C-alpha positions in Angstrom: 137.5 66.2 195.5 134.4 63.7 195.0 132.1 66.1 197.1 132.9 68.7 194.6 132.4 66.7 191.4 128.8 65.5 193.2 127.7 69.2 193.8 128.7 70.2 189.9 126.8 67.0 189.0 123.6 68.1 190.8 123.6 71.7 189.3 124.0 70.6 186.1 121.0 67.9 186.4 119.2 70.7 188.1 119.8 73.3 185.0 118.7 70.4 182.7 115.5 69.5 184.5 114.7 73.3 184.9 114.8 73.9 181.2 113.0 71.0 180.6 110.4 71.9 183.1 110.5 75.5 181.5 110.2 74.2 178.0 107.2 71.9 179.2 105.3 74.6 180.8 105.7 76.8 177.5 104.5 74.0 175.6 101.4 73.6 177.9 100.8 77.1 177.8 100.7 77.4 174.4 98.5 74.7 174.0 96.0 76.1 176.4 96.6 79.7 174.6 96.0 78.2 171.2 92.9 76.0 172.2 91.4 78.3 174.7 92.4 81.6 174.7 92.9 82.1 170.9 90.6 79.3 169.8 88.1 81.5 168.2 91.1 83.1 165.8 92.3 80.1 165.1 88.9 78.7 164.0 88.1 81.7 161.6 91.7 81.0 160.2 90.8 77.5 159.6 87.5 78.7 158.3 89.3 81.1 155.9 91.5 78.5 154.5 88.6 76.1 154.0 86.3 78.8 152.1 89.0 79.7 149.7 87.7 79.2 146.0 89.5 78.9 143.0 88.5 79.0 139.5 88.5 76.4 137.1 89.1 77.2 133.2 86.6 76.2 131.3 87.3 74.1 128.0 86.8 76.8 124.9 84.9 76.1 122.1 85.6 75.4 118.6 85.3 77.6 115.5 84.1 75.6 112.5 83.5 76.1 109.0 80.1 76.2 107.3 80.1 72.4 106.9 81.4 71.5 110.5 85.1 70.9 109.8 87.3 72.8 112.6 89.1 76.1 111.9 90.2 76.5 115.7 90.1 74.5 118.4 92.0 73.5 122.0 93.8 70.4 121.6 95.7 68.6 124.7 99.6 68.4 124.4 101.7 66.0 126.7 105.7 66.8 128.1 106.6 63.2 129.0 109.3 63.5 131.9 111.2 61.5 133.9 111.9 61.6 138.1 115.2 60.0 138.0 115.4 60.5 141.6 112.2 58.0 142.1 113.4 55.8 144.8 111.9 52.6 142.6 114.2 53.1 139.7 116.5 50.2 139.8 119.6 50.5 137.5 119.6 46.7 136.7 116.2 47.0 135.6 116.9 50.2 133.5 119.9 48.5 131.6 117.8 45.9 131.0 115.0 48.0 129.3 117.7 50.6 127.5 117.5 48.5 124.7 114.4 47.9 123.7 113.5 51.5 125.0 115.7 53.3 122.5 114.7 50.9 119.6 111.5 52.2 120.3 112.2 55.7 120.4 114.3 55.4 117.0 111.4 54.4 115.6 109.1 56.6 116.9 111.6 59.8 116.2 114.2 59.1 113.7 116.1 62.5 114.6 118.4 60.0 116.3 119.7 56.4 116.0 118.8 53.8 118.7 122.3 54.3 119.9 122.5 58.1 119.8 119.5 57.6 122.3 121.0 55.5 124.3 123.9 57.7 124.9 121.5 60.5 125.4 119.4 59.2 127.9 122.0 57.4 130.1 124.6 60.3 129.4 121.7 63.0 130.9 120.7 60.6 133.7 124.2 60.4 135.2 124.7 64.3 134.7 121.4 65.0 136.7 122.4 62.4 139.3 126.0 63.8 139.5 124.6 67.3 139.8 122.7 66.5 143.1 125.2 64.6 144.8 128.4 66.7 144.0 127.5 70.0 142.4 130.1 72.5 140.7 132.2 74.7 143.0 129.9 77.6 144.1 126.7 76.2 143.1 124.2 74.5 145.4 122.9 71.1 144.8 119.8 70.7 142.9 117.8 67.9 142.1 116.3 68.1 138.4 113.1 65.9 138.7 111.5 67.0 135.7 114.0 65.6 133.0 112.5 66.2 129.4 112.1 63.3 127.3 111.7 65.1 124.0 112.7 68.7 122.8 108.6 69.0 121.7 105.3 68.6 122.8 103.2 65.4 122.1 99.9 64.9 121.0 97.4 62.5 122.8 97.7 59.9 120.3 101.6 60.3 120.4 101.6 60.1 124.1 99.5 57.1 124.1 102.4 55.2 122.0 105.3 56.5 123.9 103.9 55.5 127.1 103.6 51.7 125.9 107.3 51.5 125.4 109.7 49.2 127.6 110.6 50.6 131.0 108.1 53.6 130.2 105.2 51.0 130.8 106.4 49.8 134.4 104.6 51.3 137.5 105.3 54.9 137.8 107.0 54.4 141.3 109.4 52.0 139.3 110.3 54.3 136.5 109.6 58.0 137.5 107.8 58.7 134.0 105.0 61.3 134.1 103.6 64.2 132.0 102.7 67.5 132.2 99.4 68.6 130.1 99.2 71.8 128.1 95.9 73.3 126.0 97.0 74.8 122.6 94.5 76.7 120.6 95.2 74.9 117.1 94.3 76.0 113.5 94.3 72.7 111.3 94.3 74.9 108.1 97.3 77.0 109.3 97.1 80.9 107.9 94.0 80.1 106.1 91.8 82.9 107.2 94.1 83.3 110.0 93.3 87.2 110.7 89.6 86.5 110.4 89.8 83.5 113.0 92.1 85.5 115.0 94.2 84.5 118.0 94.0 83.8 121.9 96.4 84.2 125.2 96.6 85.8 128.3 96.6 89.8 128.7 98.1 92.0 131.4 95.0 92.0 133.5 94.2 88.0 133.7 95.9 84.7 133.2 92.9 83.5 131.8 92.8 82.6 127.9 90.7 84.8 125.7 90.4 86.0 122.4 92.8 88.9 121.4 91.9 89.4 117.7 89.5 88.4 114.7 86.5 85.9 115.5 88.3 84.9 118.8 88.0 88.4 120.2 84.5 89.2 118.7 82.9 85.9 120.0 84.7 85.7 123.0 81.9 85.8 125.6 80.4 82.8 123.8 83.8 80.9 123.4 85.2 81.2 126.7 82.4 79.6 128.6 81.8 80.0 132.1 84.6 79.3 134.8 83.9 76.8 137.5 85.0 76.8 141.2 87.0 74.5 143.4 87.3 74.7 147.2 89.8 73.2 150.0 88.3 70.0 152.1 89.7 69.0 155.2 90.7 65.3 155.1 92.1 63.2 157.5 95.6 63.3 155.7 95.5 66.9 154.9 93.5 69.7 153.0 92.8 68.8 149.3 90.9 70.8 146.7 87.4 69.5 145.3 85.2 70.9 142.6 82.2 72.6 143.9 80.8 74.1 140.6 81.9 72.9 137.5 83.2 74.7 134.7 81.0 75.4 131.6 82.3 74.7 128.5 82.0 77.5 125.7 79.9 77.3 122.4 81.3 75.8 119.4 80.6 78.3 116.8 79.7 77.5 113.2 80.9 80.2 111.0 79.9 80.9 107.4 83.5 80.3 106.1 83.8 77.7 103.0 87.1 76.3 103.1 87.3 75.7 99.6 86.1 79.2 98.8 88.6 80.5 101.4 91.5 78.3 99.4 90.4 79.9 96.3 90.2 83.4 97.5 93.5 83.6 99.3 95.5 82.1 96.4 93.9 84.3 93.7 94.7 87.2 96.0 98.2 86.0 96.9 99.2 85.4 93.0 98.2 88.9 92.0 99.8 90.8 94.9 103.0 88.6 93.7 102.5 89.7 90.2 102.0 93.2 90.7 104.1 93.9 93.6 101.1 95.4 95.9 101.9 96.8 99.4 98.5 94.8 101.1 95.5 93.6 99.3 92.0 92.2 100.6 89.1 90.3 99.2 85.7 89.6 100.7 83.5 86.9 98.9 79.8 86.8 100.2 76.6 85.2 99.5 73.9 87.7 98.1 71.2 86.1 99.3 72.1 85.5 103.1 74.9 88.1 103.8 77.0 84.8 104.8 80.7 85.7 104.2 82.1 82.6 102.3 85.6 83.7 102.4 88.0 86.6 103.7 91.6 87.3 102.9 94.0 90.0 104.0 97.5 89.5 102.6 100.5 92.0 103.2 103.9 92.1 102.2 106.4 91.1 104.6 109.5 93.0 103.6 112.3 90.8 105.8 110.8 87.6 103.6 109.5 89.2 100.4 106.4 86.7 100.8 102.6 87.7 101.8 101.3 87.1 105.0 98.0 87.8 106.8 97.9 91.0 108.0 95.7 93.9 109.3 92.1 93.1 108.5 91.5 96.3 106.1 88.2 94.9 105.2 86.8 96.6 107.9 88.9 99.9 107.8 87.7 103.1 106.5 89.6 104.2 103.3 88.7 106.8 100.5 86.8 104.4 98.0 87.2 106.1 94.7 84.9 105.7 91.8 83.3 102.3 93.6 80.8 104.8 95.1 79.4 106.3 92.2 77.0 103.4 92.3 75.9 104.1 95.5 75.5 107.7 94.8 73.6 106.7 91.4 71.3 104.5 93.9 70.5 107.7 96.0 69.8 109.4 92.6 67.4 106.4 91.1 65.5 106.5 94.8 65.3 110.3 94.8 64.0 110.8 91.5 67.1 112.6 90.3 67.4 109.9 87.7 64.5 108.1 86.4 65.3 107.3 82.8 69.1 106.1 82.8 68.9 106.4 78.6 68.3 110.5 78.8 71.7 112.0 78.0 73.0 114.7 80.7 75.3 117.6 79.6 79.1 116.6 80.7 81.8 117.7 78.8 85.6 117.2 79.7 85.7 119.7 82.8 83.9 121.3 85.0 84.0 123.9 87.6 81.7 124.1 90.6 81.2 126.1 93.5 84.7 128.0 93.0 86.7 124.7 93.5 89.1 122.9 91.6 87.7 122.1 88.2 86.5 118.4 87.6 88.1 116.6 84.8 87.1 113.5 83.0 89.8 111.5 81.3 87.2 109.9 79.1 85.1 113.4 78.7 82.4 114.0 76.2 79.8 116.6 75.2 77.0 114.3 77.0 76.6 111.1 78.8 73.5 109.1 79.8 73.5 108.0 83.5 74.3 104.0 82.1 77.1 105.9 80.3 78.4 107.8 83.5 78.9 104.7 85.4 80.3 102.8 82.5 82.9 104.9 81.8 83.2 106.4 85.5 82.6 109.9 84.6 83.2 112.2 87.6 81.6 115.0 86.4 78.5 113.4 85.5 78.0 111.7 88.9 78.7 115.1 90.6 76.3 117.0 88.4 73.7 114.3 89.2 73.9 114.8 93.0 74.3 118.3 93.1 71.1 119.0 90.9 69.2 117.9 94.3 72.0 118.9 97.2 73.2 122.0 96.0 71.5 124.1 98.8 71.6 121.1 101.4 75.1 119.6 100.9 74.5 117.5 104.2 71.5 116.5 102.6 73.1 113.8 100.6 74.8 112.1 103.8 71.6 112.2 105.6 70.1 110.4 102.6 72.5 107.7 103.0 72.1 107.5 106.9 68.2 107.2 106.1 69.2 104.2 103.8 71.0 102.7 106.9 74.6 102.9 105.2 76.2 103.9 108.5 74.7 101.5 111.3 76.9 99.2 112.6 76.8 95.4 110.9 77.9 93.8 114.0 79.5 90.9 111.2 81.5 89.4 113.8 84.6 90.4 112.7 86.8 92.3 115.3 87.8 96.1 114.6 84.8 96.6 112.4 84.5 100.5 111.5 81.4 102.5 110.2 81.9 105.1 107.2 82.8 108.5 107.8 81.9 111.6 105.7 83.7 114.9 105.8 81.4 117.6 107.0 79.9 119.7 104.1 78.0 122.3 106.2 80.2 124.8 105.3 78.3 127.2 102.8 80.9 127.0 99.5 83.4 124.5 101.0 80.8 122.1 101.9 79.2 122.2 98.2 82.8 121.5 96.8 83.0 118.3 99.2 79.3 117.1 98.5 80.7 117.2 94.8 83.5 115.4 95.8 81.7 112.8 97.6 79.4 111.9 94.6 82.3 110.2 92.8 84.2 108.9 96.2 86.5 111.5 97.8 86.1 113.3 101.3 84.9 109.9 102.9 86.1 106.9 104.5 84.2 104.0 103.6 85.3 100.2 104.5 85.4 97.8 101.7 82.7 95.7 103.7 80.4 98.5 103.5 80.7 99.2 99.7 80.4 95.5 99.3 76.9 95.1 101.4 75.6 97.7 98.8 76.2 95.9 95.8 75.2 93.0 97.5 71.8 94.8 97.9 71.6 95.7 94.2 72.8 92.0 93.0 69.4 91.0 95.9 66.9 93.3 94.2 67.5 95.9 96.7 67.2 93.9 100.0 70.2 95.4 102.5 71.1 91.9 103.8 73.5 92.2 106.7 76.8 90.7 106.2 77.9 88.1 108.9 80.5 85.9 109.8 78.9 83.5 112.0 75.6 81.6 111.7 74.9 78.8 114.8 75.8 78.1 118.1 76.4 74.7 119.6 77.4 72.7 122.7 78.7 69.4 123.2 77.2 68.8 119.6 73.8 69.9 120.4 72.3 72.8 118.6 71.7 75.6 120.9 70.6 78.7 118.3 70.7 79.6 114.8 71.7 83.2 113.7 69.1 84.0 111.4 69.5 86.2 108.1 68.7 89.9 109.0 68.2 92.8 107.3 69.7 96.4 107.7 66.8 97.7 105.6 64.5 94.9 104.1 64.5 97.3 100.6 67.5 100.0 100.2 66.3 100.4 96.8 63.3 99.5 94.8 63.3 95.8 92.6 63.3 98.2 89.7 66.0 100.7 90.4 68.1 97.7 91.8 67.6 96.4 88.0 68.8 99.4 86.5 72.1 99.3 88.7 72.5 95.8 87.5 72.2 97.1 83.6 74.7 99.9 84.3 77.4 97.6 86.2 77.0 94.9 83.6 78.1 97.8 80.9 81.4 98.6 83.0 82.6 94.9 82.0 80.8 94.4 79.0 80.1 97.7 77.3 82.4 99.2 74.7 83.6 101.9 76.8 83.5 99.8 80.1 86.3 100.6 82.6 87.0 96.9 83.0 86.0 95.3 79.5 89.4 94.4 79.0 90.2 92.4 81.9 87.0 91.4 83.9 85.2 89.6 80.6 85.0 85.9 81.2 83.2 83.6 78.5 82.3 81.0 81.4 81.1 83.2 84.2 79.2 86.5 83.4 80.3 89.3 86.1 78.9 92.7 86.6 80.8 95.3 89.1 82.7 98.7 89.0 86.4 99.8 89.3 87.5 102.3 91.6 90.9 104.0 92.1 92.0 106.7 95.0 95.4 107.8 96.1 96.8 106.3 99.2 96.5 109.3 102.3 99.7 109.5 104.1 100.0 112.2 107.2 96.8 113.9 105.8 98.1 114.4 102.4 97.8 112.1 99.3 100.8 109.9 98.6 101.9 108.6 95.1 100.3 104.8 95.6 97.0 104.0 94.5 94.2 101.7 95.7 92.8 100.0 93.5 89.1 98.3 94.1 86.8 96.1 92.2 83.2 95.3 93.5 80.7 93.1 92.0 78.6 90.1 91.6 78.1 86.9 89.5 76.6 85.2 87.6 74.9 88.3 86.2 71.4 86.9 85.4 71.2 85.3 88.7 73.6 86.8 91.4 74.7 84.0 94.0 78.0 85.8 95.3 79.0 89.2 95.5 83.0 90.3 96.0 84.8 92.9 96.6 88.9 93.3 96.1 91.1 96.2 97.2 94.7 96.4 96.7 97.4 99.1 97.2 100.3 100.2 95.3 99.6 97.4 92.4 101.7 98.1 89.4 98.6 98.4 86.9 95.0 99.7 86.9 92.0 98.4 88.9 90.4 96.3 86.4 93.7 94.3 85.5 94.7 94.0 89.2 91.4 93.8 91.7 89.0 93.2 88.6 91.2 90.1 87.7 91.2 88.6 91.0 87.6 88.8 91.2 87.6 87.2 87.5 89.9 84.4 88.7 87.9 83.7 91.6 84.8 83.4 89.6 86.3 81.1 87.0 87.8 78.8 89.5 84.5 78.3 91.3 83.1 77.6 87.9 85.7 75.2 87.1 84.9 73.5 90.2 81.0 73.4 89.8 80.4 75.8 92.9 78.1 78.2 90.8 75.3 75.7 89.7 76.4 76.2 86.1 77.1 73.2 84.3 80.8 73.3 83.2 80.7 70.2 81.1 81.0 71.0 77.3 78.1 68.7 76.8 75.6 71.2 78.3 72.0 71.3 77.7 70.6 74.2 76.0 67.6 76.2 77.2 65.3 77.9 74.6 67.3 76.6 71.6 64.6 74.6 70.3 64.0 72.7 67.2 60.9 74.0 65.1 59.4 71.1 64.1 59.1 68.8 67.4 59.4 71.5 70.2 62.6 69.6 71.8 65.5 71.3 73.2 68.9 70.7 71.3 72.3 70.4 72.8 74.6 73.4 72.4 78.6 73.5 73.1 80.5 76.4 73.8 83.9 77.0 72.1 86.6 75.9 74.4 89.3 74.6 72.1 92.1 76.1 70.2 94.8 74.9 67.9 97.4 75.6 65.2 96.6 72.9 63.1 93.4 72.8 61.1 93.6 68.9 61.0 93.7 68.7 64.8 91.1 71.2 65.1 88.9 69.3 62.9 89.5 65.7 64.9 88.6 67.4 68.3 85.5 69.0 66.8 84.4 65.6 65.4 85.5 63.5 68.6 84.0 66.1 71.3 81.0 67.2 69.2 82.2 70.5 69.8 80.3 73.1 67.4 83.0 75.5 67.2 86.8 76.2 67.5 89.4 78.6 67.0 92.8 77.9 65.1 95.7 80.0 65.7 98.4 81.2 63.1 101.8 80.4 64.6 103.7 83.3 65.2 106.6 84.5 62.9 110.5 84.0 64.6 111.5 87.4 65.4 115.5 87.3 65.5 116.2 90.8 67.7 113.9 91.8 70.5 111.1 90.1 72.2 109.9 86.7 70.9 106.5 87.0 69.5 104.4 84.2 71.5 100.8 85.0 71.1 98.7 82.1 69.7 101.4 79.6 71.2 100.4 77.3 74.3 101.6 78.7 77.3 104.2 75.6 78.1 106.2 76.7 74.9 105.7 80.4 75.5 107.4 80.1 78.6 110.4 78.2 77.1 110.9 80.6 74.7 111.0 83.8 76.8 112.5 82.2 79.4 115.4 81.1 77.0 115.2 84.9 76.0 115.9 85.9 79.5 112.4 87.3 80.3 110.5 86.6 83.5 107.1 85.4 82.7 103.8 85.9 84.6 100.3 84.7 83.0 96.9 85.1 84.0 93.7 82.9 82.4 94.2 79.5 80.3 94.4 78.1 77.3 96.7 79.7 74.3 98.2 83.2 74.7 96.3 85.8 73.6 98.2 89.1 74.3 101.6 90.1 75.8 102.5 93.1 77.8 106.0 93.6 75.9 105.3 94.2 72.1 106.9 91.5 69.9 110.5 93.0 68.4 110.5 95.8 71.2 114.0 96.3 73.0 114.3 94.6 76.5 116.8 93.9 79.3 117.6 90.3 80.8 115.4 90.0 83.6 112.7 92.1 82.9 109.0 90.9 83.5 106.5 90.1 80.6 102.5 89.4 81.5 100.9 87.4 79.3 97.1 86.5 78.8 95.8 83.4 78.1 91.9 82.1 76.7 90.4 79.3 75.7 88.6 80.8 72.8 
């Protein structure tokens, strides 16, 4: 029995020893194979791991306004977290600090009281620890090591404050407190010029952050910078990643946008869109001498909220321009010698059939019109007759002439999505001649508003065709790198003399007795010149029922400093009363804020107003005071040295129908009209000078009434 047991024990011992010898032999064999036979292959494997490089994302450059204020920049945000499984966390230490910690958290974030913070932190901690030790049935135990302390990310300043709170300021191995850092592209001015500034993000082919729209996309190669490189390095304790080539920060780009002007443009465009119920509107304000785009706004109606939000950049998309193109056609006529004397009458009439096409009509037709009157009254017949006079035999010649003038050259303005003008082919024998006649006054073509503006800007700039642009300087780490100079598409697109003639014509549009914008764009503070334009929207190749309403011009007239174009779709009134009023209101606000180098004080020094005897300049004062009291008018005139004033007569009270509020202050007029159940809109400042619903007329409660105000 004992012998059998001994034999069994020896057999088992032999098996164990044999297995251990076999296992040891395998280890030795694999060691030999790895270090000797496969040494070269493993060396290559090690080299491949150590030579792996990973890109380092560069810091994206900032977009700055013309005065250096930030329009868009990367900011670091922090997500504070606590790892409750950190070995160094002691419950007694936590309970000692929990009271002061929650007091600090409540002072920092008052969405919860100190007691609520205490209940939340201790309750969340208990649930996390419980889930790791006693998971729910059917679920695996999981350690949540990334407890988020706040539901939102913190700025650097906020994080620095939080990390000094009780308990959180202890050593990391005793509180488990750490943070995750994220970069976010921030626009300090919110939606202001948001479409022009653009957005950034990842795309389908790259995890890097690049521009998707606006300046962010157009200037992405400059803003993005140059990625760095990091490679693996073997250390005693393992492999670490170290920087081998540093990332190069992107350029900071100073744009031409002026924040104050941008604010004026956006507010005036938004107000007019609301007042007229427009589908969308765009406005571009440009500096005449340099071509710098000082403000650009694109607003679209959001049907879900009823508010206007930054939308598609209509300023660089092509649309049939309507009558604003007549000024450009007249420039061609003057340069080609078709028109020399702008006072010489041309036979126009009220209807004209050309080349078998449909008759061209003028709503303000007359037997004859001078070139000045053709622009002033926006005569389709007059403009068509002038252009076909030379290009009748060569319908394509009109487009070729515009091409020679640089009209179709890209601006490279910095605005993403920029397009160039398109003109319908006019080479067909008779159809081409009809097309030519229509192109002369704004049909058969698609012209981006920015291109129209550039031509009007050239007229204001004595014919110098300056290139519109949206950025002007590159810098890095605060040091200037390069300055973008003013460039010209053509040094002279027209002669200074012809530019002067065109300015006279555009002045007539606003200030002439038959000007299409005379009722709406005239301003007693800023003299504006420009042109209205109307065209029907095109849907599916056919004209729709909604109109695009344009006004393009410049101001002040004597020494133009700014040019501007406004285009709106679907406004409930004409071009002058919608787009023209936007431009007028922008100019008026710029004047009021002293941005036009015009003294807006009532005590201005008169120029050329000299006494006969001593040849000294005397003071001249504008009319700016209105009153319904002769006594009040006399007191103000005497106290403020106002030369002239206007005294309104108080309107008679109307028993039935729309109240008469002409002559009242806006505050009194609004009270009377709203008491009557009307919804009031108004433009201008001063006293009420006109109302859209005539006094005494029938109306329905909730109906809208528009008032126009003036100071004199």
